[in-house]
Phi, psi and omega in degrees: 000134181288152178308319182302323182288322179291317177302318183297327179301310182283325177304322183268011175088011181279172177264130179281134176279167175301323180295319177302311185291320177299319180294322179296310182293323175299319178294326176297318186282322185265000176081006180284343171261128177288158180304321182291332177285319176299316180298319178296321180294315180297319179295323177295319176298318182296315185276325182266338176090158176236133177276172183303322179295319178294318179300315179295320179295321178294316178300315181299314182295319179291320177301315185268012173285349180213207185281137170249119185296137174247103181252024185295340179279353173270112190280050179224153172296145181250129181216157178211168176233142176227137175247145176281357169102147180190200184251122186075018185274094193238013193292337181304324183290344177259318185294314184303311179292329175298311182297318179300319179293340179271001180088028178246134174276130185239099177269085189267110174259118189243177181235177177263161178288149176211134185070216186278352182268143180278167180232140181300320182297321179295319178298315180296320181287349173287346171278120186308125174085348187299126186257115178257002181259078187262140169288162180300319181296316181291321177305312180296316182297321180294318177299316181297329185275312186241358175099341177207151173225149182233114187224161171279166178292126178277171178294344183266350181263116178042057184299334179297328185295320183300314180292316182296318183296319180300319180285326175297318179298320183283341184246015176058038179244022180289312189280065176225120192304311180301324178288323176296315181300312181298321180295308183292310190286331178297324179285318182291319180292337179288351181279354180071044187275155165265329186215148180216130174249131182250134174252099183263115185278152175219147182121181189301326182270006183265161175297324176245093185294333185273132184299321180296318177293322179298318179293319178298318178295316179299315180298318182294318180290320179297315180296322179295315178303315180292324177300331181262014174080018179252125177294118192228141178216152180232141171250129175264115187238159189287131174222032171280342177228156179300152177272122176080205188269326190239150170227120183164219179237284181295330179293327177288323175299316177304314179300317179296318180294321177300318179292315180296331180267005179058037178258134185297139176212115183300139178072007179268355185301321177301324177296314179296314183298314181292323177299316179297317181298313181292318178298317181299319180293323176293323179298318178291313181299327180280353177085013180283321175231159185266343183215162185291327180299311179295322181293319177296319179298319179296315179298317178298320181295317180293327177287313185293328182280347185090358182297322179294318178297321178300320177295319179298314181296320179294320178297318177303315180297315183292332180257022172068018179275141178266100184297337179288348178279349179280128182303148179254349175226232181298117185289348181257353186290144173073017183248006177067028183276150173276152181239143172235113181270134175253118184242154179294129181276347174202169179277154180155214180238135182291117184266318180220147167225085194298115184297322181298312181297318180293317178298317179295325178294318179296319177298316184298331180267007174105359182278359177212189182227145174269320178246149185303330184273359182293149174278171182231137169265107187290341191265341180281165179169193183227141179239127179272138179239358179215140180266147173302134182098345182278152177278136181229157176250153178307129181094350177297146178283126179259324181190162179226131174262132179248113185233170181289322184225159175298322181297319177301315182294319182298329181295336183243006185298318180294318178300316182291319179296325177288345180288337184255131176232137181251131178261148177282343182240158180305147184238136173257114182291155175298145180297151180297321176247122183267338182183164178234133176241000000 
């Protein structure tokens, strides 16, 4: 069947068969469908919709467009965590070593930041020498040695997704749940997992700002994981404000290392709390513990004993990262950066610290990317000094932006000041976890 005929089925509101979808994905991969035909098909899916059978068929075809890892020779349960992305969202660097210390193999294939959201690969590459471009054989060897490996998506993992995502981004068809599900889950299911925990963000800095949409996305991904035989659970977590103390790259790695080393760091508790919650759920799904209370205790024990940090350090060595390049005190000190201080303009209670505005400011000074090919300045970033809900006095420091030049900071100063709102009455912040699916 010609591409035009398959496109016409969905254009006219019909249901695509598995054969239609298989032909479409094959055409994406082998180049027999032109970009304009792929774009037309995606737009037809976006406007006419996909039912659950079509969504599953699309996920299956994208999953099997490339390599599906077989880790059955590693005699451990396999589990991973995936986040839909946010600002200061750094928990993967804590969760993976905790799970590895608990006897779980973690084959973590991650992505780069795009737009205002950060990416795990960028954070890892801020560690001098850290190699995220692993062959399948090396990826496997690292897991066998230290329990987890963190790599970028290879050309062999769900190759259809890379082409489709680029065209979805260019044609404004990204925000559609069945297409999001197929994109995320085809990559995660290719890891050969037994269990998967999803961190679905909600709030201004999230991909899905509306709580109802976030829950719908969580439900769709959980059902898809289960349809493919993977024990799957989702946590819907807050992203109206940045997570933890820092937003950037090396500064976020610093925050994670402080937590892994059990060293006190003000305002980092939300990062630690969410990491424990997500890790505990993966521990239960992987069959290591039977209930969340025991799983949380185990995760806390692995963190408290230093076992998780030891796994992190070993992984750095195996992936050529120089752990000594991670700052041990102020992550911005001694780098000649300019500072922009954001102070409370009046007394009251901090009502908002808008994650979207803060994330966009970090991107604007070079700490993120607008286009996939953009470079990253790993050393710039933002530091939070006040939590939403806390009482502040006029002139109190709320946050500091660290940029290369004064001019960079001035370009985003208005945006950052607008990110903070002070209430005259006490404020109760949104809970860190809004729901479980």
